[in-house]
GUSE-662190 format. One record per residue: x, y, z of N, C-alpha, C, O in turn; residue in one letter. Coordinates in steps of 0.2 Angstrom, whole numbers, plus 5000, padded with zeros to 4 digits. Example, Ala and Ser with C-alpha at 12.3 -4.5 7.8 and 13.67 -1.06 7.14 Angstrom:
BEGIN
506649725039506249785039506649845039507149835042a;506449895035506849955036506450005039506750065040s;
//
This chain:
BEGIN
549553835491548953865491548653875498548353925499x;548753825502548553835509548953895513548653925517x;549553895511549853955514549654015512549654065516x;549454025505549154085502548454105506548354155508x;548054045507547454055510547654085518547254125520x;548054065521548354085528548454165527548254205531x;548754185522548854255522548254295521548154345523x;547854265517547254295515546754305521546454355521x;546754265525546354265531546654285537546354295542x;547254305537547654335542547654405542547254425538x;547954435547548054505548548654535545548854585548x;548954515539549554535536549354605533548754615531x;549854655533549854715529549754705522549854645520x;549554755518549354755512550054745508550054695503x;550554775509551254755506551554685508551854655503x;551354665513551654595514551254545510551554495507x;550554555509550154505505550354515498550354465494x;550454575496550654595489551354555487551354525482x;551854555492552454525490552354445490552654415486x;552054415495551954345496551454315490551654265488x;550954345488550454325483550654325477550354305472x;551254365475551454385469551054425465551054425459x;550654465469550254505465550654565462550554585456x;551154585465551654625462551854605456551954655451x;551954535455552154525449551654535443551854545437x;551054515445550554525440550454605439550454625433x;550554645444550554715443551054735438550954775433x;551654715439552254725434552154705427552254745423x;551854655426551554635420551154685416551254705410x;550654705420550154755418550554825416550354855411x;550954835420551454905419551754885412551754935407x;552154835411552554825405552054835399552154865394x;551454795400550954805394550854875393550854895387x;550554915398550254975397550855025395550755075391x;551455005397552055055394552155045387552355095383x;552154985385552154975378551655005373551755035368x;551054995375550455015372550455095372550255125367x;550655125378550555195378551055235374551055295373x;551555205371552055235366551655245359551755285355x;551055195358550755205352550055245353549755275348x;549855255359549155285360549155355358548655375355x;549655395360549555465358549555475350549355525347x;549855435347549855435339549155415336549055435330x;548755375339548255345336547655385334547355385329x;547555445339547055495337547155525330546755525326x;547855545330548055585324548055535318547955565313x;548255475318548255425313547555415310547355425304x;546955415315546355405314545955465310545655465306x;546155525314545955585310546155595303545755615299x;546855585302547055605296546755545291546655565285x;546655485293546455425288545755455286545555445280x;545255475291544655485289544555555285544155565281x;545055605287545055665283545255645275544955675271x;545755605274546055595267545455555264545455565258x;544955515267544455485263543955525261543755515256x;543855585265543355635264543555675258543155695254x;544255695259544555745254544655715247544655745242x;544855645247545055605241545855605240546055585235x;546155635244546855635244547255645251546855665256x;547855625252548155625258548155695261548255745258x;548055705268547955765271548255755278548155705282x;548555815281548755805287548455865291548655925290x;548055845296547655895299548055945304547855995306x;548555915307548955945312549256005309549556045312x;549256015302549656065299549156135299549456195297x;548656125302548056185302547956205309547956165313x;547856265310547656295316546856295318546456285313x;546756295324546056295325545656345321545856405321x;545056335319544556385315544856395309544656435305x;545356365307545556365300545656295296545956285290x;545456255299545456185297544956165290544356195290x;545256135285544756125280544056075282544156045287x;543556085279542956045281543155975281542855945286x;543655945277543755875278543955855285543755805288x;544355895288544655885295544155895300544255855304x;543755945299543255965304542755905304542455885309x;542555875299542055815298542455755300542055705302x;543055745299543355685301543355675309543255615311x;543355715312543255715320542655675322542655625326x;542055695319541455655319541455595317541255545321x;541755585312541855505309542255465313542055405315x;542755495316543155455321542755435327542755375329x;542355485329541955465335541355405334541255365338x;541155415327540555375325540855305325540655255328x;541355295321541755225321541855195327541655145329x;542155245331542355215338541755195342541755135345x;541155235342540655225346540355155343540055115347x;540255145336540055085334540455025336540154975338x;541055035337541554985339541354965346541254905348x;541255015350541055005357540454975358540354935362x;539954995354539254955353539354885353539154845357x;539754855348539854795346540254765352540054705354x;540754795354541254765359540854755366540954695369x;540554805368540254815374539554785375539454745380x;539154805371538454785371538354705369537954675372x;538654685365538654615362539154565365539054515368x;539754585363540354545366540454535373540354485376x;540654595376540854595383540254585388540254555393x;539554605385539054595390538854515390538654495395x;538954485384538854415384539454375387539354325391x;540054395386540654355388540854365395541154325399x;540854435398541154455404540854415410541254385413x;540154395411539954365416540154285415540354245419x;540154265409540454195407541154185409541354135413x;541554235407542354225409542454235416542854195419x;542054275419542154275426541954215430542254195435x;541454185428541154125431541654065430541854035434x;541854065423542354015422543054015425543353965427x;543254085427543854085430543754075437544254055441x;543154075440543054045447543153975447543253945453x;542953935441543053865441543753845439544053795441x;544053875434544553855431545253885433545853875431x;545153945436545753985438545754045433545454055428x;546154095436546154155433546654165427546554205422x;547254125429547854135425547754125417548054155413x;547354065415547254055408546854115404546954125398x;546454145408546054205405546454275405546254315401x;546854275410547354335409547754325403547854375400x;548154265402548454255396548054265389548254295384x;547454245389547054245384546954325382546854345376x;546754365388546654435387547354465384547254495379x;547854455386548454475383548554465376548654515372x;548454405374548454385367548054425363548254455358x;547354435365546854475361547054545361546854575356x;547354575366547554645366548054665360548254715359x;548354605358548854615353548554625346548854645341x;547954615345547654615338547554685336547754695330x;547254735339547254805337547954825335548054865330x;548454815339549154835338549354805331549654845327x;549354745330549454715323549054745317549354755312x;548454765318548054795313548354865311548354885305x;548654905316548854965315549554955311549754995307x;549954905313550554885310550554875303550954895299x;549954835301549754815294549554875290549754875285x;549254925293549054985290549755025288549855035282x;550155035292550755075292551255045287551655085284x;551154975286551654945281551254935274551454895269x;550654965274550354965267549954905266549754895260x;549854855270549554795269548854795270548554745268x;548554835273547854825275547554895277547954945277x;546854905277546554975279546654985286546654935289x;546655045288546655055296545955045298545855045305x;545455035294544755015297544754945300544354935305x;545254895299545354845302545454845310545254805314x;545754905312545854925319545254915323545254905329x;544654935320544054935324543854865325543754845331x;543654815321543454755323543954715327543754675332x;544654725326545154695331545054725337545154685342x;544954785339544754815345544154785348544154775355x;543654775344543054735347543254665350542954655355x;543654635347543754565349544154555355544154505358x;544454615357544854605363544354615370544454595375x;543754625368543254625373542954555375542654545380x;543154505371542954435372543254415379542854385384x;543854425381544054415388544354485390544854515388x;543854515396544054575398544554565404544454535409x;545254585402545754575407545654605413545854585418x;545254665413545154695420544754655424544954655430x;544154615422543754585426544154525429544054515435x;544654495425545054435428545554475433545654445438x;545854525431546254555436545954575443546254565448x;545354595442544954615448544854555453544854555459x;544654505449544454435452545154415456545154395462x;545654405452546354385455546454425461546554395466x;546354495461546554535467546054515473546254515479x;545454505472544954485477545154425480545054415486x;545454375476545654315479546254315483546254265488x;546754365482547354355486547354415492547754415496x;546854465492546854515496546254505501545654485499x;546454525508545854525513545354585511545454625507x;544754575513544254615512544454695513544254745509x;544854705519544954775521545454805516545554865517x;545854765512546354785507546154785500546454815496x;545554765499545354755492545254825489545454835483x;544954885492544854945488545554965486545654985480x;546054965490546754985488546954945483547354965478x;546854875484547154835478546854845472547154835467x;546154855471545854875465546254935462546354945456x;546354985467546655055464547355035461547655075457x;547654985465548454975462548354955455548754965451x;547854915453547754895446547754955442548154965437x;547254995443547155065439547955095439548155125434x;548255095446548855135446549455095441549955135439x;549455035441549954995436549855025429550355035426x;549255025427549155045420549355115420549755135415x;549055165424549255225424550055245424550255295421x;550455205428551155215428551355205420551755245418x;551155155417551455145411551155195405551555215401x;550555215406550355275402550655335404550755385399x;550855345409551255405411551955415408552255465405x;552255355408552955355405552955335398553455355395x;552555295395552555275388552555335383553055345379x;552155395384552155435379552855475379553055505374x;553055495385553655525386554255485383554755515379x;554255415384554755375381554755385372555255395369x;554155385370554155395363554355455361554655465355x;554155515365554455575363555255595364555555625359x;555555565369556155565370556655525365557155545363x;556355465362556655425357556455445350556655415345x;556055495350555755515343555555455339555655455334x;555155415342554855355338554355375333553955425334x;554355345328553855355323553255305324553355265329x;552755315321552155265322552355195321552155165326x;552655175316552955105314553255085321553055025323x;553855115322554255095328553755085335553855045338x;553355135336552955135342552555065342552355035347x;552355055336551854995335552254925337551954875340x;552854925336553354875337553454875344553454815347x;553554925347553654925354553054905359553054875364x;552454925356551854905359551754835359551554795363x;551854805353551854725352552254695356552154635359x;552954725357553454695362553154695369553354645372x;552854745371552554755377552054695379551954665385x;551654675374551154625375551554555376551354515380x;552054555372552354485372552754475379552854425381x;553054535381553354525387552954525393553054485398x;552354555393551854545399551654475398551554445404x;551454445393551254375392551754325395551554275399x;552354335394552954295396552954295404553054245407x;552954355406552954365414552354335417552454295422x;551754335415551154305418551254225417551154185422x;551554205411551554135410552054105415551854045418x;552654135416553154095419553154115427553354075431x;552954175429553054195436552454215440552554235446x;551854215437551254225441550854165442550754125438x;550754145449550454095451549654095451549354145450x;549354035450548654035450548354055457548554025462x;547854095457547554115464547054065466546954065472x;546654025461546053985463546353915465546753895461x;546053885470546253815471546053775466545553785463x;546453725464546253675459545553645460545453615466x;545053645455544453615456543953655459543353635459x;544153715461543653755465543153775460543253785454x;542553795462541953815458541553855462541653855468x;541153905459540753945461540153915464539853865461x;539953935470539353905474538753915470538653965466x;538253875472537653885467537153935472537153925478x;536853985469536454025473535753995473535653955468x;535254005478534653975477534254005471534254065469x;534053945467533653965461534053975455533753985450x;534753965455535253975450535353905447535253855450x;535653905441535753845438536453815441536853855444x;536653765439537153735442537853775441537853805436x;538353765446538953795446539353775440539153735436x;539953805439540353805434540653735433540853715427x;540653695438540953625438540653585433540953545430x;539953595432539553545428539753555421539553525416x;540053615419540253635412540753585408540753575402x;541053545413541453495410541053445406541353415401x;540453435407540053395403539653425399539453395394x;539453485400539053525395539253595394539053645397x;539753605390540053675389539653735387539753785389x;539053715384538553765382538253795388537953845388x;538253755394537853785400538253845403537953885407x;538853855400539253915402538753975401538854025405x;538353985396537854035394537354055400537154115401x;537353995404536854015410537154055415536954075421x;537854075414538054125419537754185419537854225424x;537454205413537054265412536454265418536354315422x;536154215418535554205423535954205431535554235435x;536454185432536754185438536954265440536954285445x;537154295435537454365436536854395437536854435442x;536254395433535654435434535354425441535154475444x;535354365444535154345451535554385456535354415460x;536154375454536654415459536554485459536554515465x;536454515453536254595453535654615456535554665460x;535154565456534454595459534354555466533754565468x;534854525468534854495475534754545482534554525487x;534854605480534854655485534754725482534954745476x;534354775486534354845484535054875483535054925480x;535454855487536154875486536554865480536854915477x;536454805478536754795471536354815465536654825460x;535654835466535354865461535654935460535854955454x;535654965466535855035466536655045463536855085459x;537054995465537754995462537754995455538055025451x;537354935452537254925446537054985441537354995436x;536655015445536355085441536855135441536955175436x;537255145446537855185446538355175441538655215437x;538455105440538955075436538755095429539155115425x;538155075428537855095421537955165419538355185413x;537755215423537855285421538555305421538855335416x;538955285426539655305425539955265419540455295416x;539755215417540055175411539855225404540255235400x;539255245404538955285399539455345398539755365393x;539455375404539955445404540655435402540955465397x;540955385406541655375405541855355398542355375395x;541455305395541655275389541555325384541855335379x;540955365384540855425380541255475379541455495374x;541555495385542055545386542755515382543055555378x;542955455384543455425382543455425374543955435370x;542955405371542955395364542955465360543155465354x;542755515364542755575359543255635362543255685359x;543555625369543855675372544455705367544455765366x;544855665365545455685360545155715354545455775353x;544655695351544355725345544055795347544155845343x;543755795352543455855354544055915356543955975355x;544555895359545055935361545555955354545856005354x;545555915350545855925343545455975340545656025336x;544755975341544356025337544256085340544156135337x;544256095347544056145351544756195352544756255350x;545256165354545856195356546556165352547056185354x;546456135347546956115343547456075345548056085344x;547256015349547755975351548155935345547855925340x;548855935346549155885342549455825344549255805350x;549955785342550155725344550655745350550655705355x;550955805351551355815357550955835362551055815368x;550355865361549955885366549655825370549555825376x;549455775365549155715367549555675372549355645376x;550255675370550755635373550755665380550755635385x;550855735381550755775388550055755391550055745397x;549555755387548955735391548955675394548755665400x;549155625391549255555393549755545399549655505403x;550355585398550755585404550455605410550555575416x;550155675410549855695415549355655418549255645424x;548855625414548355585416548655525420548355505425x;549155495417549455435420549755455427549655415432x;550055515428550355525434549755555439549855535445x;549355585436548755605442548455535444548255535450x;548255495440547955425441548355385446548155355451x;549055385445549555355449549455385457549455355462x;549555445457549455475463548855465467548755435473x;548255475463547555455467547455385468547255375474x;547655335464547555265466547955235470547755195474x;548755255470549155225474549355255481549555225485x;549255325481549355365486548755385490548755385496x;548255415486547655445489547055395491546755405496x;547055345487546355305487546455265494545955265498x;546955235496546955205502546655245509546255225513x;546955305509546755345514546055375514545755385519x;545955385507545155415506544755355508544255375511x;544855295506544355245508544355235515543755215517x;544955245519544955235526544455285530544055275535x;544655345527544255405532543555425528543155445532x;543455405522542855425520542355355520541755365520x;542555305520542255245519541955235511542055285507x;541755175510541655155502541155205499541155225494x;540555215503539955245500540155315499540155345494x;540455355504540655415503541155435498541155485495x;541655385497542155375492541855385485542055425481x;541355335484540955335478540655405476540755435471x;540255435481539955505480540555555478540455595474x;541155555482541655595481541955595474542055645471x;542055535471542255525465541855545460542055565454x;541155545461540655565456540555645456540355675451x;540755675461540755745462541355775458541255825454x;541855745459542455775455542355755447542655795443x;542055705445541855695438541455745436541555775430x;540955775440540455835438540855885437540755925431x;541355915441541855965441542155965434542256015431x;542555905432542855885427542555905420542755945415x;541955875420541455885414541255955413541255985407x;541155985418540856065418541556105415541456145411x;542056095417542756125416542856115408543056155404x;542756055405542856035398542356065394542456085388x;541756075397541256105393541356175391541156205386x;541756215396541956285395542656295393542856355393x;543056245391543756245390543856295383543456285378x;544356335384544556375378545356375377545556395371x;545756355381546356345380546656275381546356235384x;547256255380547556185381547756175388547656115390x;547956235392548056215399547556205403547656165408x;546856235401546256235405546056155403545856125408x;546156135398545956055396546456015400546155965404x;547056025400547555985405547355985412547455935415x;547156035414546956055421546356005423546255975428x;545856015418545255985419545255905420544955865424x;545655885414545755805415546155795421546055735424x;546655825423547155805429546655805435546755765439x;546255855436545755855442545255795441545055775446x;545055775436544555725434544855655436544455605436x;545455655437545755585439545555565445545455505447x;545355615449545055595456544355565455544055535460x;544055565450543455525448543555455447543055425448x;544155435447544355365446544255325452544255265452x;544155355457544055325464543355285465543255245470x;542955305459542255275460542255205458541955165461x;542655185453542555115450542855065456542555015457x;543455085459543655035464543155035470543154985473x;542855095472542355085477541755045476541555005480x;541455055469540955005468541154935468540854895471x;541754925465542054855465542054825472541854765473x;542454865476542554845484541854835487541854785491x;541354875487540754855490540454795487540254755492x;540454785481540154725478540554665481540254615484x;541154665480541554605483541554595490541754535492x;541454645494541454625502540754605503540554575509x;540254605499539554585500539454515496538854495496x;539954485494539854425491540354365493540954385495x;540254305493540654255495541354255492541354275486x;541754225494542454215490542454175484542754195480x;541954125484541954085478541554115473541454075468x;541254175474540854215469541154275466540854315463x;541854285468542154355466542154355458542054415456x;542354305455542354315447541654325444541654355439x;541154295447540454315445540254375447539854405443x;540454405453540254475455540654525450540254565447x;541354525448541654565444541354555437541354605434x;541254485435540954485429540254515427540154545422x;539854505433539254535432539254615432538954645428x;539654645436539854705436540054735429539754785427x;540554705426540854715420540254715415540254755410x;539854665415539354655410538854715410538654735405x;538654735416538254795416538554855413538254895410x;539154865415539454925413539654915405539654965401x;539754855403539854845396539154865392539154895387x;538654845394537954865391537954935391537754955385x;538054965396537955045396538455075392538355125388x;539055055392539755085388539555065380539955095376x;539155025378539055005371538555055369538655085364x;537955065372537455105370537555185371537255225367x;537955205376538055265378538455305373538255355370x;539055275371539455315366539155325360539255375356x;538755275357538355285351537955345351537855385346x;537555355357537155415357537555475357537455535354x;538155475361538655535361538855545354538855605352x;539055495351539255505344538755545339538955595336x;538155525340537655555336537555635339537555685335x;537555645345537655715347538155745345538055805344x;538855715345539355745343539355765336539455825334x;539155735331539055745324538555805324538655855320x;538055805327537455855328537655925330537255975329x;538255935333538455995336539156015334539356065336x;539555975329540155985326540355995320540756025318x;539955955316540055945308539856015305539456055307x;540056015298539956075295539156085293538956135292x;538856025293538156025292537756015298537155985298x;538056025305537756015311537056035312536956095310x;536655995314535956015316535956065321535656115319x;536256065327536256115332536756175331536856215336x;537056175325537556225324538256205328538256145331x;538756245327539356225331539356245338539556295339x;539156195342539156205349539456135352539056095355x;540056125352540356055355540256055363540155995365x;540256105366540156105373539556075376539456065382x;539056055371538456035373538555955376538255935380x;539055925373539155855375539355845382539055795385x;539755895384539955885391539455905397539455885402x;539055955394538455975399538055915399537755895404x;537955875394537555815395537855765400537555745404x;538455755399538755705403538755725410538755685415x;538755795411538755825418538155815421538055795427x;537555815417536855795420536855725422536555705427x;537055675418537055615419537455595426537255555430x;537955625427538455605432538155635439538255615444x;537655695438537355715444536855655445536855635451x;536455635441535955585442536355515446536055485450x;536955505444537255445447537555465454537555415458x;537655525456537855545462537255545466537255535472x;536655555463536055555467535855485470535555465475x;536055435465535855365466536355345471536055315476x;536955355471537455345476537255375483537255335488x;537055425483536855465490536255435493536155435499x;535855395488535255365491535355295494534955265497x;536055265493536255205496536255215504536555265506x;535955185508535955185515536655175518536955135515x;536855205523537555195525537655125528538155105527x;537155095531537155035534537254975529537454915530x;536954985523537054945517537654945514537954895512x;538055005513538655005511539254985515539754965513x;539054975522539554945526539654875525539254845523x;540254845526540454785527539854735530539854745537x;539554695527538954655530539154625537538854625542x;539754595538539954565544540154605550540154585555x;540254675548540354725553539754735557539754735563x;539254755553538554775556538154725559537854735564x;538054665555537654615558537954545556537854525550x;538354515559538654455557538154405555537754395558x;538254385548537854335545537154355543536654325541x;537054415544536354445543536154435535535554415534x;536554435531536454435524536754365521536754355515x;536954325525537154255523536654195525536354195530x;536554155520536154105521536454045526537054045527x;536054005529536253955533536753915530537253895533x;536753895524537153855520537953885520538353845520x;537953945519538553985519538953985526539553975526x;538453995531538754005538539053935540539553925543x;538653885539538853815541539353785536539653735538x;539453805530539853775525540553795526541053775523x;540753845530541453865531541753905525542353925525x;541353925520541553965515541554045516541854075512x;541254065521541054135522541654165524542054145528x;541854225521542454265523542254325528541954375526x;542354305534542154345540542654405540543254395539x;542454475542542854525543542554555549541954585549x;542954555555542654585561542854655562542854675568x;542954695557543054765558543854795558544354755558x;543854855559544554885559544754905566544454945569x;545154875569545354885576545554955578545454975584x;545954985573546155055574545555105574545555145578x;544955085570544455125571544055115577543755165580x;544055055580543755045586544155075592543855095597x;544855075591545255115596545055185597545055205603x;545055215591544855295591544155305594544055345599x;543655255592542955265595543055255603542855305607x;543355205605543455195613543755255616543655275622x;544255295613544555345615544055405616543955445621x;543755415611543155475611542655455615542355505618x;542455395617541955385621542055375628541655375632x;542655385630542955375636543055295639543155285645x;542955255635543055185636543755165638543855105640x;544255205636544955185637545255205644545755185646x;544855245648544955255655545155195659544755145659x;545755185663545855125667545255105671545155045671x;544955145675544355115679543755095675543455045677x;543655125669543055105665543355035662542954985662x;543955035660544154975657544254905662544154845660x;544354925668544354865673543654845674543554785675x;543154895674542454885676542154845670541854795671x;542354865664542154825658542354755657542054715655x;543054745660543354685660542954635665542854575664x;542854665671542454625677541854605673541654545673x;541454655671540754635668540754585663540354545663x;541354585659541354535654541454475656541154425654x;541854465662542054395665541454375668541254315667x;541054425671540454395674539954365669539554315670x;539854405663539454385658539654315655539254275653x;540254305654540554245652540454185657540154135654x;540554195663540354145668539554135668539354075670x;539154185667538454175667538254135661537854085661x;538554155655538454105649538654035650538253995647x;539254025653539453955654539053915658538853855657x;538753955664538353915668537653895665537453845666x;537353945661536753935657536853875652536353835651x;537453885648537553825644537553755647537353705645x;537953755653538053695657537353675659537153615659x;536953715661536253695664535853675658535453625659x;535853705653535553675647535753605645535353565644x;536453605644536653535644536453485648536253435646x;536453495655536253445659535453435659535353375660x;535053475657534353465656534253415650533753375650x;534653425645534553385639534753315640534353275639x;535353305643535653245645535053205649534953155648x;534853245654534353215660533753185655533553125656x;533453225651532853215647533053155643532653105643x;533553145640533753095635533853025640533552975638x;534153035646534252965650533452945652533352885653x;533052995654532452985657532052945651531652895652x;532052965644531752935639531952865638531552815638x;532652855639532952795638532652745643532552685642x;532652765650532352725655531652705654531452645656x;531252755652530552745651530452695646530052645647x;530752705640530652655634530852575636530652525633x;531352585640531652515642531252475646531252415646x;530852515650530452485656529752465652529452415654x;529552495648528752485645528652465638528152445636x;529152475634529152445627529652395625530252405628x;529452355621529952305618530452345614530452405612x;530952305613531552345608531252355601531452395597x;530752315599530552325592530052375591529752385585x;529852415596529452475596529652525590530252525589x;529052555587529252605582529452675585529352675591x;529652715581529852785583529152815586529152855591x;528652805581528052845583527752815591527452845595x;527852745591527552725598528052755604527752775609x;528652765603529052785608528852855610528952875615x;528752895604528552965605527952975608527853025613x;527452925607526752935610526752915617526452945621x;527252865619527352855626527552905630527352915636x;528152945627528352995631527953055631528053095636x;527553075626527053125627526553115632526353155635x;526353045632525853035638526153035645525853055650x;526853015645527153025652527153095654526953115659x;527353135649527453215651526753235652526653285656x;526253215649525553245651525353225658525153265662x;525453155659525353135666525653165671525453175676x;526353185670526753215674526553295676526553315682x;526253315670525953385671525253385675525153425679x;524853325674524253315678524453315686524153345690x;524953275687525053255694525353325698525253335704x;525753365694525953425697525353475698525353505703x;524853475694524353525695523953495702523653535706x;523853425702523453405708523853385714523553345719x;524453405714524953395719525053325721525153305727x;525053285716525253215717525953195716526153135715x;526353245715527053235715527353255708526953245703x;527953275707528153295701528653255698528953275693x;528753195701529353155699529053095695529553065691x;528453085695528153025692528153025685527953085682x;528252965681528252975674527852915672527952885666x;527352895676526952845673526452865667526152915667x;526452815662526152835656525352835657525052855653x;525152795663524452795665524252865668523652865670x;
//
C-alpha cells in the first residue's frame, strides 16, 4: 500500500499508474459484466413492450410484426405503460433507495475499503437478470424485473468504481480515469449486441450469457483486484459533522448520519452547490431519456430488436471514442469547466434532433452525436474530487450520486406522465411525442446556464490558484492534503508565449531568484537570532530576580515591567541596554 501511495503522489503517467494499481483489472471486470449484460439489453425493450401489449389485448401479441402508424391500440398504449413502470422503478430505486444508500455506501467504503462493495454491487446486478430468466422459463411474471432492478441501487457500483479510481489516480489523471470507467462499459455494450446477433442468441440464451458475465466479473474482482484503501482508514470529520465512519463499529445505525455529512459537503461552497444543481438537472434529463428513448423510437420510427442492437453498438462505439480517446485531450485543452459546458451543449443538440426525428438513420445519428454529452459527468466528478481531501473521495462521490439519484427518481416519473399525455390513444395533448424532447432540451439549456455561471477560478484545481486557500489548518498540518502544483507543460507553453524562455531573461530570473532566496535566508536567520536572544534574556532576568518557585504569571509580569522600563530609558536617553524591572 505504501508503494501504491508512492505512485499516486508521484509523477507517473496515466498508463503506468493503471498498470501498477491493477485499475486495468477492475476495468476488465467491468467490461466482462457489460459484455454479458449487453447481449440481453437489446431484447429487453421488445420483451417488455410485447408483455404489456399482451396484457392490454388479453392474448399474446408481437408488436414487431406491425409497421409504424399501423400498430394496434394495444401496442401503442404498451409503450406508455413500459415507460410508466420503468419510471416508477426509477422513483423507488433512485429517490428512496439510492438517495439513502449512496452516501452511506460511499462513506462506508472510505472506512472499510472499496472491494467489498464492488462485489456486493455485482451480486445485486444479477437480480434483474434472474427475474428475466424466471419469466422466460414460465416460472414468474416479468413484473418481477422491476423490483429486482430497484434493489440494484442499494449498492451503486458506479459510486464505488469512481471512489476506487480517485484512490489510485493522481488528480490530473482523474478526469481521464473517470472516463475510462464509462469507456469500459461502452466497450462491452458495443460488442455485446453484435455477439448476440452473430450467434443468433434467443432471449433465454442471452439471459444465461448475462448471468455468466456477472459471475465472471465477480470472480475477477474477488481474486485479482486489490483493495485501494489502507486498512483501518476512515473519512475525516468535517467541522460540525458527526463522527467519521470508524465509530460505526460500535454503533452501526450511525451510518445514516452520512446523509448529514454529505449535505454539509454539498453546501460547503458555492461551487459544490452549482455542481449539485447541474448534476440534478442532468440526472433528470439523462434518466428520463434513458427510460423512454427505445419506446419513443419504437413508436415514432419503428425500431425493432435488430435496430436496438445496432443502436447500442453505435452508442457503445461512440462512447468508447469519446471517453477513451477524446476526453483526455478535451479535458486538457478546455479545462473541466468548459468541458462541462461543451458536454451540455452537445446534449442540447442531441435532444433537438430527436424531437425532429423521422427516420431511423436520423435517430442513430442523433444518439451517436449525443455521446459527446457524456463528458459532463466525468467533468463534474473530477471537479468535486479535486476540491476534496483524499479521505473524503467516497463521501464526495456518494453525495454526488445521492443528488443525482434524487433527481433521476422524480424526473422520469414526470416525463412518463408527459409521455402518456402525448402518445396514448387517449392522449390529453394529442399525438405529439416530440414534446418530450423539447422539454428535456429546455432543461439542459438551464443546466448549461448554471455551468456557465461557475467562475473560472472556482472550477480550477484549488491548489493551483491559491495553495491551501480552501483547506483548514487541520488539513494543512495533518499531512492528508493532496497537493497538486499544476501542469508543467502548460507552464512551459505560457513561458514561451510570454518570452520568459529567452536565455537572457532566464538567467536574469535565476539571478533574481537566488537573490530572493538569500534575502529570505538572511531574514529567517535574523528572526531566529532575535527570538533566541529574547529567550536567553528572559532566562537571565528570571534567574537573577525571581525564585525558582515563581509562577508563570509572576515571570510574565516581571518581563513586561522590564520591557516597559527599557522603553522609558530609550525615550529619555538613559540607554537602551538596561533591563532593570524598577
